[in-house]
N, C-alpha and C positions, 0 to 999 in steps of 0.2 A: 734285136729289133727288126732288122730287114727279113728274116726270115717268121716272124708273126706275122710281121706286115703282107707278105706273099702268103702266106698261108689261108691268110682270112679271106684274103683275096679272089684265091684260087676256088675258096667255098661259099662265098657269102659276095662277088662283086665286088668291084670297084667304088659304087654308087655307098653301099651298106659300108664298107669300110673307113672309105673318105670321113663318112656323117661320126662313124665310131669311134677315129681317130680324135674329132674333134671333140666331142661331149667327154671321151672318157680322158682326154689328156687335158681338160677343164677340172673333170674331177681330181686327177691324179697332184695338179697344181696348186686349185684350193684346197685338198687335207694336209698338202706339202706345209703349207705355209705357217699354222702355228705349230706342226710338231718340228719342224727347222727354228722354230724361235724360242720356244722355251728348252730346247736339246743346246743351240748356241747359246743360249743367256746364263742356265745351270750346270754347262758343262757335262751334259750324261748323254747315256748311250740309246737304243731305243728301248731295253731289258727297264731300263732304271730309272725311262720319262713313264711308261707302262705302271711300275709298281706304283709310282706316284700320283697316273692319272686313273685311278679308280679300281684297280685290281688286284692292292694288295702282294704281301711279300712274296708268297706259297703261288698264288692266282696268278701273277706274273708270268710263273714259270709253265703252265697251259700257253701262253704268249712266246715264249725263247721255243718250244717245241716246233711254235708253226713256224716262226722265222727260219729257224735251223731249216726248217722242212724246204721253206722257197728257198735258201740257200743251196742245197745240194738237188733239186729240182732243177734249179738255175743252170746251175752246176754245171749238170749232167744235160743240159741239153745245148749249151755252150761248147762242152768237152763235144760233145758228140758234130757237130758242127766243123770243127776244128778237124776233127778224126775224117769227117768225111770230105775237107780240102786235103787234104796228105792222100786218102784213100785217088781221089778225081789227078791231083796233079803229078804224085810222085808213086801212083802205085800201091802205097801203104796198106797191109790189110784192115782192115776193119776192125776186128779185136784187138792188133796190135796197136793203131792208132787211135782208140780207147784208152789203151796203159798209157803208151806218150802223153796225150792231152793232158790227163791227169796226174801220172808222175811229177811231170815238167813244172808245175805249180806249189809243191811241196816248199823247196829251197827258196822260191821269192816269198814263203809269205814265211817262214819259219822265224824273221827276224823280225815282225812286226812294221808298224805302218811306216816306219824310215825306210824299210827297204822297199817298202807298197809304193811309198809317192817319189824313191828318186828313179824305179823302172818307171812307172808314169810319165816321169817329165822327160825321160831318154826316150821314151816310143811314141808323144806326142805327135813330134812336125810328123812322122813317117805316117800317124792316124791319120790326122787332117790333111796331108796330101793326097794320100790313098781317098781317101774317102769322096774330097771334090774334084777328082781329076776326072773318074767317066761322064760326068754330068755336062760340061760343055759340048764333049766331043757327041756325046750323043744327041743336041741340041744339032748342031752343025750336020751330022754327016744322015739323020732319023729324023726329023722332027716330024713326020708323022706316027711316029711308036707312040706319041703323047696324046694327040687323039685317040686314037686307036686302044689306048690303057683305060682313057675316061667312059668308052664305051663296051669295056667289057664285062659281060654280066655273072662271068664266075665261068669256071671250068665246068658244071652240071649245066648246063643252057639257061633257060628261064628268062625273063623280061631282067634286063639290065638298070629300070627304077628301084625305088628304095624302097626297101618292105621291112616293116616294122621287128618283125622276129629276126630275118634276117641279120637286122642292124644290132638287135638285142645281143645273138650270139657272138658277132664281131663284138661288141664291148666289152663282153662277157670276159672273153681272153686276154684284151688286153688292160682290164681292170685287176688281173692276175699282179700284176708288174706294180702294185701299192707301195707293197711291201721294199720295191726300192730305194724308199725315204730311211729307212734304217741304216742302209750302206751309205748313202750320202750322210745321212746323221753320225755315222763312226767315223769322218773327218770332219764334219763341221763342231763337234764337241770340244776340238781342242783348239778353239778359237777363244782367245782371251778375255774373261769375262769384260773386261774395260774396254775391249773393242769392237765386241758384241755390243756393248749400246751404242755405241755412235753411228754415225748414218752411214760408214764406211763400211763397218760391220755389219750394219742390217742388212746391206745390198750384197755384200760376200754371202752372206745367209740365204738371201732370196737367191743367187745365183746357183750358190754350189748343193742347195737345200732341191724347192723345188721345179728351181732352173733345169732343169736334166732334161724337164719336158720340151722345153724350148727346143735341145737339140734331137729327142726324143722324137718327138710326131714325125715332125720333117723325113727320119732314116724310117719308121713304118712306111710313109707314105712311098719312099724311095724303092723298099725292096716290095710293095705292093706295084710300082712302076718295073722294077727288074724282070719279077715273076711273069707279070705277064710280057716281057721282052723275051724272055728268054721262050717261053712256048712258043712266039713268033716266030723262034731261030730253031724248031724245031726239037726241044727240049723236052720230053714227057713230063703230065702235069705231075705225077708221084714225086720228080726231081722238082722242078720248078721254082720251087720253095726254096732250096737250098742255097745259102749265100755262094759256094762253091759253085754252082752252077751259073748263078745271077753275074758273080762278080767277073767267071771266066766268058760271058758274053760280053759283060759291060768295057772289061780292058780289053777285048779285041775292038771296040772301036779307036781305042788308044793306041795301040803298037800290033801292027799287022803278021809279027811272025808268032804261032803258036808258043816256042819254048818259053819265050820271054811274057807272053798271057799268064802261060800258068805258076811262073815266078813269080807276076807280079799279086796274082789272085792268093798264089798258100800264103804270100811275105801281110796282104791285108788280113787274111781271115784270121791267120796263126796270131799276129799283132793284135787285131782286137778280140778276142777271145782269149787272151792271157789278160789283157788288160782287166776285161771283166772280172773274169776268175780266178786273181788275184783279190779280189772285192770279196766273191762268193766262197772261198775257201777263209778271208779273215773274219769274216762275219760269221759265219757256221760256228768255226771256232770257237768265238765271244759267245755263240746261243747254247751249244751243246755246255761248253763252262759253266754259263750261271743256270742252265740247265739240270746240270749234274751235283754240283757244288750246293745246288740247295736241297734235292733230294737224297742224297747220301753224304753230305758235308765231307766230302774228299775233294781235294783238289789236283790232280796226277801232273796237269800242267797244259799248256795253252797246245802244244803241238802234237801233243796224244790225241785232243780233241781234232785239229786239223785234219793228222789221217786217219781219223775215224770215219770224219764227214768227205773226205773224199772216196775213202774207202764206199760209202754210202752212194755217192755219184756214179764209180763206176759200173755197182753192181747193176743200176739202172740205164747205163748207157748199154750193157750186153745185154740186158733184159729187153730194149729198145724201146726207151721213153721217147726219143724223138720221131716216130711212128706217130706216135700220141698226143703231138702238141698240143693241139686242139683240146681234145677231151680232160685232159691234165692240166692245163691251166683254166680252163674254164673252170671247172671243180673246184680248184685249189682256191680263187678267187673270190667263191662263197664267204669262206672261213677268212680268206684274209680282208677283205671289207669292212665284217662283220667286227673285227680286232680294229682294226686301226678308224676304222669308222667311231666304233665307242673312247677311242680316246681324241676323238677329235672337237665328240661332243659336250666331252670334259672342259677341253681345253677352251672352249670357245662360246659353250652355255653354262656349264655349270660354275667354273671358275669367274668368272664376271658378273654370273649373280649372288656369287657366295653361294653356292650350296655344296661347292667343296672347297677344301684350303687353299689360296691364292701359288703360292709356290709349288715346286717338286720335290714333296716329300719322300723321299727312299732307304731312314733309317728305319730297320725293324720293328726298334723298339717305338715309335711312333705312328705304327701303319698296322690293319687286320692282317691277320696270317691270310686268309681271302675274302675279300671285298663283296660283298653280291652285287652293288652298283655295276662293277665295270665287268664283273663274270656275267650276271645274270642278263646286262644288255648286248651280251657277246653273243651269249648263247641263246634268247631270242631270236635275233638277226638273223643266227646263221642258221637256225632250223626253220624258219620262215621261210627262209632263202632256198635251203636247200630244197 
């Protein structure tokens, strides 16, 4: 999130980044509400939800492929960030950092959600403390950095004000994060139905589902701020959006000793990247499993698809996906929004009007193989947007 916030700020300026964060964040939140609500009520993942929301049994394989693509693109970007931190802090060559960042995730994911949950709980206190720690120190020592950030027009110059095209370009990059709701749903589906129907269950579904944006939007903006701060400290523009460089500068306000700053930076970046990449790897293995089991009618096991997903991400890292972050995400967002917009339309419009079954039916005998309603809507939206 910080990398995306920093990247779009350097390209389009702070005003357009703030506007894009607010608008895209609101869209991400609103689309996440019905998806989380139905997933927690019926105990289904994003694939089964798609199947029952207008796509059909075979039709939902298309979206499994889209979702798998999201997981390995995000995995590659996150692991690239971790590799850069290992290079900056410990001098590890990038190619080796890519391998380490990819392989270390596999043993954390092989035992499924139980081990992932344990890992998330253990690392949570460190992650929260290191997230918040630099903010107060920067505010106390360098308050002028905040007005300087708000006035930043972008590294390409130009007027610092609002520009519709730059706003749209920035929002497109952020909207590529819309499939993140699928990873939230991978956890929400374990909420017992009787609890999901209660008030506390609905609040839990709201906070753990679309509520990720409540934490995510400030992190986007903090990344925007840190990228400008890094520029002011002499970091070249091509590296200012790298979280390792951002937090090296930020933790420099907390501790005056360079070696400790590098250790703190490495600890924070590595923990952050592992926390999200265990979910990317887990969700990707489920998506590939769903995709191939329906096409080939064979299931070699989720661990096979876990390694497959990580291997694709590793190839993308070696090809330098991080350098094309904006272009990759803005293109992917078109397909992602077309897919999830179609699901939301079925849940919010078709079901209340009685145009589709009220529940989420995912049994093959009760579904079309390819439902033209969902597939057609997604295709039209995607083609027009492209």
